N, C-alpha and C positions, 0 to 999 in steps of 0.2 A: 259579214264577209271579213276575210282575214287572209294574211299570206302564210302559207303552210311551207316552212322551210326546213328540209331534212338533208342528211347526208346518209349514204350507205356504201357498203363494200361490195365489189364484185370483181372476181378473178385477180384479187390482190390489188386492186385499185380503189380509190376512193371518188365517189361520184357525188355531186350535189343536185337536188331536185326541188325546184321552187314552183309552187302553184298558187294561183289565186283562186280561193275556195270559198264556198258559201254552205252554211250548214243550217238545217232545219229539224224540228223533232216531228217524227211520224210515229204514231201508235207508241209514244213513250221512248222511242230511241232516236238518237241523233244520226241523220242521213247527211252525208257530204256530197256536195256536186262540186266539179271542177269548172271554173269559169274561164281561166286562161293559164297556159303555161309560161312562166316567167324565168325559166332556167337560163334562157340565153340572154336576158337582161343583165345589165352592169350591176355591180353592188350598190352603187349610189342610187341607181333607179328603183332597186328592190327595197332600200332603206327608206326612200322617199314614199314609195306607195304604203309600205308598212306603217310609217309615221303618220301619213294622212289618215289612214283607216283607224288607227288607235286614237286620233285627235279630231275626228270628222265633226264632233259638236262644236270644237273651238277653232275651226278654220277662219272665220271672219276676224277673230281676235288676233290670230297668228298673222294673218295677212297684214292687218293694220300695224303690227310691229315691224313688219318688213318694208311696208310702203310709206308709213307716217314720216313726215318730215318736221314734226314738233320738237320742241325742246324738253328736256327733264325738268320735273317740277322741283320745288323746294323741299329741304329736308324737314321733317316735322319732329321725328322720334327724340332727338336730343333736347329740343325745346319743350316738348311735352313732359318729358320725364323730369327735367329741371323745374317745370312750372309745378309739377305734382309735389316734388320735394319742398319747394318754396311754400306751397299752401300747407304742407304738413307742420312746418315751422312757423307758420302764421306770418310770412314775410309780406306777402301781398297786402294783407290787412294794416301792416305798419305804415305803408305808404298811401298817400291819397289817390284818387282816380284821375289826376292831371295826367297831361301828356308828358310833362317832365318826369313825373314819378314812374311812368310806365317805361320811359327811356332809361332812367335810372336802373330799373329792374333788368332791362335788356343788357345794360352794361355788365351787370353781375353775371349774367348767363353767358355772355360772350367772352368774359374772362375765364370762365370754367371750360367752355367749349374749345377756345383757341386763344391762349394767352397772348395779348397784344395791346396796341394803342386804341385810342378812340377812333381813330381813322378806320383801323381794321375791323373794329365792332360794326362800323357802318357798312363795310364791304361784305362782312360775314352776314349781315341781314339779307344780302341778295341771294345767299345760299340756303340760310336756314330761315324757317317760317317764324321768326321772332316777332315781326311786326304784326303778322296775322293773328298770332295766338295771344299777344298781349294786347292789341287793339292800338297799335301805334299808327297814326295817320301818315307822319312825315318824319324821316330821319336823314339827318347829315351831320358832319362833324361839329358845327357850330351848335346844333341842338343838343348834341352829346355833352359838349362841355357846360351848356346851360343846365342840363340835368344835373351835373356834378355840382354846380353852384347851388341848385335848389337841394342837393342832399346835405351840403354844408350848412345851409340856412336851417334846415329842419332836422339837424342831427340830434339836438336835444330831445325833440318831440318822438323821433324814432326809437332812440335808445330807452326813453321812458315807457313807451308802448311795448318795446321788446321785453323790458322787465316785467311789465304786468302780465304779458303773454306767458312767459315762463313760470310766473308765480301761479297762475291759473292752471297751466298745462300740467304741472308737477304736483299740484295740490299740497303744497306745503308752504310755510311762511318763509319766503326768500328774505324777509326783512330781517329774520332772525337766523343768520346762517354764516358759513364760512365764504369768504370772497379770496379768490387766487388772482395775483397780479404780477405781471412781468413785463419787461421792457426790451425792445429791440431797436434796430435802426435800418435805414436803406440809403444807399449812396446815389448821388446825382452825376450825371455827365455834363449837365450845362451849368450855369452860373446864376440864373434868374429865377430864385425861389426864396421868398420872404423868410421861410424857416431854415433854409439851408445854411449850414455852418460847418466849420472843421471841429471835429470831435472824435470820440472812440469808434473807429470804423470797423464794425463786426465783419464786414465783407472782406476785409484785408485789402481795401482798394486805397493805396496811399495816394495823396495829394487831391482827394475828391471830398467834396462836402456831403454832409449827411443831414438827414432828419431823424429824430427820434420819436418813437410811438410807444405807447403803454396800453396793453390790453387787459381789461378787467373781465373776469368770468365768475360764474358762480361755482360752487363746490364740486361740480361735475365737469367743469371745463366749459360749459356753454357760454358764449360770449354775450356780455352785458353792454359793453362800451369800450371805445377806443378814443384815444387823445393823442394828438401830435403835437411835439414840441420842437423847439429849435434844436439844431445838432450839436451845440456845445452844452446842452443841459444835462447834468449829472442825474443818474438813475434815481437817487434819493430824493432830488428835487421835485420829481414828479408825483410824489406821494400826496402832496397837499391837495392836488386837484382830484385825485381818487377818493380821498376822505370826504371832500366837498360833494362829489357826485353821489357817494353812497349815503351820506346824511341828508342832504337836501332833495336831491333829485329823486331818489328811491325812498326816501322817508324811513331809512334804516335804522335799526338800534340793536344793542347787544351784538356787536359786529366782531368777528375775527378776520382780521387781514393777513394773509399769507404771502409773503415776499422773501426774496434771498437777502443775503448779508450786505449786498451792494445797494440795496434799496432802504431798508429798515434800520436807520442808525439812530444816535442819540436824539438829535433834534426831532426826527419823526416819532420816536418812541414818546417823547414828551407830548407832541402834538396829539397822538392817539391817546395818550392817557387823559389829556385834557378834555377829549371829546367823549370819553368813556368807552373807547374801542379796545379790543384785545388784539394781540398780533402772534403770529408764529414765524419765526426766521432762525437762520443758523449763525453761529457766531464764528469769529475769526480765529486764526491760530494765534495771534498775540493775545486775545482774550483768554484762549485756554491755557497758554503758558503763564499768564498772570494768575489764574486760578490755581494752577499746580504750585506756583511759587508761594501763593499765600495760604496754601493747604486747604482751600476750599474744595479741591478736587484731587483725588488720589487715583493713580493709574490701577490700583487693585480694584477699584470699583467696577472696571470693565469687564471683570470676570463673569458678571451676569448680563442678560440680554438688554435689560433696560435699568438705568439708574437715574434717579431723580434727585435734584438738588434745589432747595428753595433759599433764596437770598432775601432775608428779612429786611434788609436795608434798602434794596431797589424794588422789593415785592415782585421779583421776577422768579419763574420757575424753569429750570434748565433740566433737559431730559437728554441724557447721553445713552448711545447705543454703541456697541462694538460691531463694526462691519467686518464679518469674516471675509467676505469677497476681496474687500480693499486690504485686509491683512494679508491675503494670499498673494495679491498684486505686488505689495511692498516687498514680501519676502522672495518672490520670484525676480523683482528688480535687484534686489540686494544680492542674491546669489549670482545674477547675471554680471554684476560689477565686480564680485570677487574673483569670478571665473576669468573675467577679461584682465584683471590685474595679475593674477596667477600666470596667465599666458605670457603677459609682458615680462614677468620676472624670469620665467623659463627661457625667454627669447634673449634677455640681457645676460643671463648666465652663459648661454651658448655663445653669445658674442664674446664674451670674456674668454672662453676657452679657445675659441678659433682665431682670436686676434690678440697676440702677444703684446702688443704696444697699447691696447686698451686698458683704461684706467677704471678702478672701481668707483672712484669719486664721480666721474662723468656718468656712469650708468646710475648711480644712486639720485643724481640730480635729475636724470631724464625720467627715472621712475617717479620720484616725487611730484614732478610736474604732471605726469601722466594720472597718478592717483587724484591730485587735486582736480584735474579736468574731469575725471569719471565722477567723483563723489561730490564735487561742487563745494 
């Protein structure tokens, strides 16, 4: 049974004919019979009959959608996806099967789904099926904070297990490889934090206390550990903790630690030399100027892509490379300054021509001040 809805032309006018029809096969041919004429019915009535016939096997389900007074269920998809990703990276195996460990894992998921506080993570569990999938029996804000305490107490264990996981996963000896290390910071709105101190605020929030944290990764950038320091800790003062972690906790040897010039300085170099570690870092402009003045480095060496210099006294190897992109940036900046100064000179000359009482000395003084401002 179906609705046969047709339009046709007659006498220059358009007519609509709607029939409720039934078809059956007789001797290999389809024979149609008309059950009712629906042409006088409204468009809504015709659409309802047509929809009902097309969905006649699903009517009980459709009726339940209309008449049901139940509430929507929780969202499963985001938590399922995150849990699968966590399993791929071995994260659930790093934790124990305790309630606090499960809540700690949910806090990680909640932070990814909707960045917020511990309280927001508890509220989020009413919408997303985190407790159901992770097997959490009870969740509130106090339990969330207790889970964070558990994480802090088991940090060393988790980091060590994470190291062993990556070592096995990548099938190479992580104990003989390059480690990357960098430092950043976060600011606090409040005052009550035992690590919060005034220091170099990377967020640009003046008058706010901060904490410093250092992230250690393998050569591919996979995280291996993180340490939090007081906000007034200098970047280079965090290196000792990383050396201790790599050597003692990970049982590493033949290590190359990569860090920027703000972290790896003379004291840190001596410490790494004592431990038999190698390092890769950048040198500062004063160090480059000193090498140029002493003749250890010549600008002509930068004609090639790579230049290598070995310092027999310090047993350090320097590798220099000309950066063509930076050279273009410097040239563009220099040309921009020259153009700006030329415009200022033209404006001064025009002013002298148009104002008879203007003096050359005053214009020169103004130009000199402008050039100093532009060129530094």
